[in-house]
Each structure stands twice: as C-alpha cells, then as structure tokens.
N, C-alpha and C positions, 0 to 999 in steps of 0.2 A: 893326780886329776887332771882330764885332757880341757880343752879347752872349746870342745863342742859345744856345752851348754851355754857359752859365750859368743858365739858367733852369731853377728847380726846378716840375718839372711835377706832382709828385703832394702836393698842399696838403692840407692840412686845412682843414675847411669847416664852418662852424656858422651855423646859421637866426638871423637879428637877432634873432627872440621870445625867444632863449633868455636864459639870464641871464647877469651878468657872471662870477658866480661859476664856468658851465659852462664858459666859454670860458677862464679860467683852468686849471682842471680840466684842458683838452684840451691846452693848452699846456705844461702840466707833463707829462702821461703823455708828448705825443711829444717832449719836451724843444724843442721850438721860442720862437718870440718871438712871433708874429702867427698869426693864422686869416683865414681871406678867410671874411667875411660874405654869407651870401645870405640871398633873400626867393623867393617866388613868381615874380618877375618877373628873377632870374639876380643876379650878383653885384651887394651893396649896396659892397662896398668891404672895409678892412683893419681887425681889431681887435687894435690891437699892446700889448708889456707899456706902453708910454708910454703909450698911453689907458687903461688898468688905473692905473696910478698918476697920471696927472694929471687925469682924469676922475671918478674913482670914489676910490678909497683917500686919496688928496690930498685930495678934497672930503667926507671923512667921510660917503662912502654906502655902504651896503651893498650888497656883490656880488651877494650872493643874493637881492635884491629888485630891482637895479637891470636892466633889458633891452637887452641890446649896443644895439640901436635907438635908446635913450635917449641914447645917449653917446659913436656913431660918428660921428667928424670927417670934417665934409664929404665931398668924392669924393675919394677917394683918386687919385693920379698914377699915371696909365698911359704904358706905351710898347709900343714893338714890339719883336720880336727883333730887329730891322733895325739898332737903336739902338744907339752907341758906350757904352763904357762910363764916357767924359767925358762925354758928356751925362746918362745917368742919375744920374752924381754933382754934375753941375751941379744937375738937379732936386732931387736929396734934400738938398743944401745949401739950395739956396732955400725948399724946403718941408718943411725940417728934420725930414725923415722918415729911416726905414731900410731901408722895405721898398717895391718897386714893382710893382704890378698890371702883367702882360705881355698883351697881346691882339695879336691878330692878326685886324685887320678889326674885326668884331663880337665874333669869337669870344677867350675866354679861356683862356688856354697856359700860365699859371702867373702867378711870381713870383720877383723878383730881389731879393737882399739888398746891403746896403753890402759885406758880408764878400766877398757874390758878383764884387762890382765891382771893388775892389781884389785879390784875388785873379787876376783877368783883367788887370787894368792890368801887375801883375807879371810874369805868363804874357807879355805884349807886349813889357814890357822887356828879359827876359831872351832873347826871343826875336832882338828887335834887335840885342841884345848879340853873339848867336851869329852873326848874320848879318856884324854889324860884323868879330867876328875872321875869320871865314872871306875878308871880302874884305880884309883886312890880310893873311892869312898866304899869299893865292895872289897 
C-alpha cells in the first residue's frame, strides 16, 4: 500500500525570510508541528518544532530576531506518493525526522508525518488480518 492516501495536501507555508517567532506562532495557531518553508524559487524545506528547540531556543537565540533561513537544517527528505510507509519510516529513522515532503516528480504535493505512517501500517495490518480471517473461515 502506498502513502498516497495519507498525504496532507493542505499545508501551512511560510517564507524563509520570516522570523522563527512567526513560524512558531503559525504552528501554534494551526496546531501543527511543522511548516513548509518557501522562497522565490519554491520549496526550501520544513521548519519543525525540533528545529525550533535544537537550533534556536536550545542555543539561546532570540526567535524574534532569527530568520528561518538561518536555522533551516539541510535539504528535507523527499518521497513520492507511490512510496510505502515502510520506506518512509526507514527514511525517518535514518534522518531522525518526523515529517517528509512529498513530491510527484518536481511538483510538491504535501507532507506525511510519522503519525500518518504508523496509522497506515496499522490499517494495512488490520486489512491483512481481515483477509486471513476470511480465508480461514471459508
């Protein structure tokens, strides 16, 4: 089963030149753990709660004065809607992240989270159990 059904297509975005405080306020307003960071050329990456804690607050920086682009960590990991939850979980584990950008070719289509992938795996297992129960009963 692919991750296509779990892609969050309506995402909050913020310009890379905005302050970290503005990103934190947006995440608080939307009750989300990450925002997609953009600039004039497109998607720059994801800014997450972890980035806020590890790269700003934990280092004693003032969130109101720090621009997102100055603390954005490397390239965010990209996946395809056709990827599996297992592959996404492997990437999340390898790169120690909880969110992945989803691209179809060069087109950004949304994000998936660790929670989305766990839910998808549980759904897959429940479907398998139902098929096995039906097989055994018939």
